[in-house]
C-alpha positions in Angstrom: 143.4 318.3 28.1 142.7 318.6 24.4 144.8 315.5 23.6 142.4 313.1 25.4 139.2 314.1 23.4 141.3 314.1 20.2 142.5 310.5 20.8 139.0 309.4 21.6 137.7 311.0 18.4 140.5 309.4 16.4 139.7 306.0 17.9 136.0 306.4 17.0 136.9 307.3 13.4 139.3 304.4 13.1 136.6 302.0 14.5 134.1 303.4 12.1 136.4 302.9 9.1 137.4 299.4 10.2 133.7 298.5 10.6 132.9 299.9 7.2 135.8 297.9 5.6 134.7 294.6 7.3 131.1 295.2 6.1 132.3 295.8 2.6 134.4 292.6 2.6 131.5 290.6 4.0 129.1 292.1 1.5 131.5 291.1 -1.3 131.7 287.5 -0.1 127.9 287.3 0.0 127.5 288.9 -3.4 130.1 286.7 -5.1 127.7 283.8 -5.9 125.1 286.2 -7.2 127.6 288.1 -9.4 129.0 284.8 -10.8 125.5 283.6 -11.6 124.8 286.8 -13.5 128.1 286.6 -15.3 127.5 283.0 -16.4 124.0 283.8 -17.4 125.3 286.3 -20.0 128.0 284.1 -21.5 127.8 281.8 -24.6 128.0 278.2 -23.8 131.7 277.8 -24.8 132.8 280.5 -22.4 131.3 278.8 -19.4 133.9 276.0 -19.6 136.9 278.1 -20.2 140.0 277.6 -18.0 140.8 279.9 -16.2 137.3 281.2 -16.0 136.5 284.7 -17.0 134.3 287.2 -15.2 133.2 289.5 -18.0 131.8 287.8 -21.1 133.5 288.5 -24.4 130.1 288.2 -26.1 127.1 289.3 -24.1 124.3 286.9 -24.8 121.1 288.4 -23.5 119.2 285.8 -25.4 120.0 283.3 -22.7 117.1 284.6 -20.5 114.2 284.1 -22.9 115.9 280.9 -24.2 116.0 279.5 -20.6 112.3 280.0 -20.1 111.2 278.7 -23.5 113.7 275.8 -23.8 112.6 272.9 -26.0 114.7 270.0 -27.2 114.1 266.6 -28.8 115.7 264.7 -25.9 113.9 266.3 -22.9 111.0 268.2 -24.5 109.6 271.5 -23.4 110.5 273.0 -20.0 107.5 275.0 -19.0 109.0 277.6 -16.7 106.1 280.0 -17.2 103.8 277.2 -15.9 106.2 276.7 -13.0 106.0 280.4 -12.2 102.2 280.4 -12.4 102.0 277.5 -10.0 104.4 279.1 -7.6 102.5 282.4 -7.5 99.2 280.6 -6.9 100.8 278.6 -4.1 102.4 281.7 -2.5 99.0 283.5 -2.5 97.3 280.6 -0.7 100.1 280.2 1.9 100.5 284.0 2.6 96.8 284.5 3.1 96.6 281.4 5.3 99.6 282.5 7.4 98.3 286.0 7.9 94.8 285.0 8.8 95.5 281.9 11.0 98.5 283.2 12.9 97.0 286.6 13.7 93.8 284.9 15.2 95.8 282.5 17.3 98.3 285.1 18.4 95.4 287.4 19.4 94.1 284.6 21.6 97.4 284.2 23.3 98.2 287.9 23.7 94.8 289.7 24.4 92.4 287.1 25.9 92.6 285.5 29.3 91.6 281.8 29.5 92.7 278.9 31.7 95.8 277.1 30.5 96.9 279.9 28.1 100.5 280.0 29.2 100.8 276.2 29.1 99.3 276.1 25.6 101.6 278.8 24.4 104.6 276.9 25.9 103.6 273.8 24.1 103.2 275.8 20.9 106.7 277.1 21.1 108.0 273.6 21.9 106.8 272.5 18.5 109.6 274.6 17.0 112.1 272.2 18.3 110.7 269.3 16.3 112.7 269.0 13.0 110.7 268.5 9.8 112.4 265.1 8.9 110.8 263.6 12.0 107.4 264.6 10.8 108.0 263.9 7.1 106.9 260.3 7.0 103.8 260.6 9.3 102.7 263.6 7.3 103.2 261.9 4.0 101.3 258.8 5.2 98.4 261.0 6.5 98.2 263.1 3.3 98.3 259.9 1.1 95.4 258.5 3.1 93.5 261.7 2.4 94.3 261.4 -1.3 96.2 264.7 -1.4 99.5 263.4 -2.8 100.0 264.9 -6.2 98.1 268.0 -5.4 98.9 271.4 -3.7 96.8 270.7 -0.6 99.7 269.3 1.5 101.7 272.5 0.7 99.1 275.1 1.7 96.3 273.7 3.9 98.7 273.1 6.9 99.7 276.7 6.8 96.1 277.7 7.7 96.6 276.0 11.1 99.4 278.4 12.1 103.1 278.1 12.8 104.8 278.6 16.2 107.3 281.2 14.9 104.7 283.4 13.3 102.4 283.0 16.3 105.2 284.1 18.7 106.1 287.0 16.4 102.6 288.4 16.3 101.9 287.7 20.0 104.8 289.8 21.0 103.7 292.6 18.8 100.1 292.4 20.0 101.3 292.7 23.5 102.9 296.1 22.7 99.4 297.6 21.8 97.9 299.3 24.9 95.1 297.3 26.4 93.3 300.6 27.0 92.4 300.7 23.3 90.6 297.4 23.6 88.8 298.5 26.8 87.6 301.7 25.2 86.3 299.8 22.2 84.6 297.3 24.4 82.9 300.1 26.4 81.6 301.5 23.2 79.9 298.2 22.5 82.5 296.7 20.1 82.6 292.9 20.1 85.8 290.9 20.4 85.8 290.2 16.7 85.4 293.9 16.1 88.2 294.8 18.4 90.4 292.3 16.6 89.6 293.5 13.1 89.1 297.2 13.6 91.6 298.0 16.4 94.3 295.4 16.6 94.9 294.5 12.9 95.3 298.0 11.6 97.9 298.7 14.2 99.7 295.5 13.5 100.4 296.0 9.8 104.2 296.0 10.2 104.2 292.7 12.0 101.7 291.2 9.5 103.9 292.4 6.6 106.8 290.5 8.2 104.8 287.3 8.4 103.6 287.7 4.9 107.1 288.3 3.6 108.6 285.4 5.5 105.9 283.1 4.3 106.2 284.3 0.7 109.9 283.7 0.7 109.7 280.3 2.3 107.1 279.2 -0.2 108.9 280.6 -3.2 112.1 278.9 -2.2 110.6 275.7 -0.9 112.1 272.6 -2.6 111.6 269.7 -0.2 107.8 270.1 0.0 107.1 270.1 -3.7 109.6 267.3 -4.2 107.7 265.1 -1.8 104.1 265.7 -2.8 104.1 266.8 -6.4 104.2 264.1 -9.1 103.2 265.7 -12.4 105.6 268.1 -14.1 102.6 270.4 -14.9 102.2 271.0 -11.2 105.9 271.7 -10.4 107.0 274.9 -8.8 110.0 277.0 -9.8 112.4 275.5 -7.3 111.5 272.0 -8.4 111.5 273.0 -12.0 115.1 274.3 -11.7 116.2 270.9 -10.3 114.4 269.1 -13.0 116.0 271.3 -15.6 119.5 270.6 -14.2 118.9 266.8 -13.9 117.6 266.6 -17.5 120.6 268.6 -18.8 123.1 266.6 -16.8 124.8 269.9 -15.8 125.4 270.8 -19.5 124.1 274.2 -20.5 125.2 276.2 -17.5 124.5 279.5 -19.1 120.8 278.7 -19.6 120.6 277.2 -16.1 122.1 280.3 -14.5 119.8 282.5 -16.6 116.8 280.6 -15.3 118.2 280.8 -11.8 118.6 284.6 -12.1 115.0 285.0 -13.2 113.8 282.9 -10.3 115.9 284.9 -7.7 115.0 288.3 -9.1 111.5 288.6 -7.6 112.8 287.8 -4.1 115.5 290.5 -4.4 113.0 293.0 -5.8 110.4 292.1 -3.1 112.9 292.7 -0.2 114.2 295.9 -1.8 110.7 297.4 -2.0 109.5 296.1 1.4 112.7 296.5 3.5 111.3 299.5 5.3 108.2 297.5 6.5 110.3 294.5 7.2 112.8 296.3 9.4 110.0 298.2 11.1 108.1 295.1 11.9 111.2 293.3 13.3 112.2 296.3 15.3 108.8 296.8 16.9 108.3 293.1 17.7 109.4 291.9 21.1 109.7 295.3 22.8 107.4 294.1 25.5 108.0 290.7 27.0 
């Protein structure tokens, strides 16, 4: 009788170890590009073209990081990475605030208010997720050019203030998990709909709002296609576009400086997720509990 439980326990331990090994291998595969980027960023230029390549630099060149962000040459001029970073942060602030405000208001209307055609409107909103961006790229560019917005940040942040289907769905599902009795109690006490939304619903929806803010920040920070289409002046470039400009101007030459700049650009995203992973996981886990 004791042999059966022992076998079951042994199988569970074996499955646990196999799962752990698979996760470690997959983690190594995902970490490989990041580790190679850091290794190249710390090498002198002559070591980046060695064959076979080396993982650990023979001479650690920490100077690559400040050199990458203050690069100046006679052929291509000054690469203002600090300006790119400032532009990106400003754009992220505008998009994050717009995403949180607009999507929470729209999602509240779909989740907590009753009005004719609500379900149909929500279905149409979700259907917009199936439209790929390349289909809208030319019409949007034509419209923004007619408005005189090409060359400015307006095409990159103003549309965010009109909501997005994914964020609306995410917040709607979370709002539906909040008991309706809380809204009814506040309404009986004389609270208006705006008061219920701002004083009751939003404080309880902080995890979901944090997820929306994090997704929007990451999407804006890493966005390349939008700035490539609408930004014309180098002084308005974002970091993602600045990296591409840096590579094109160098012709793929100074890889150590390019990897150093890339590491600095990636570092804030890693730090942001590291410090906000608790809120991120909590918001994802609590969203969609109620259909």
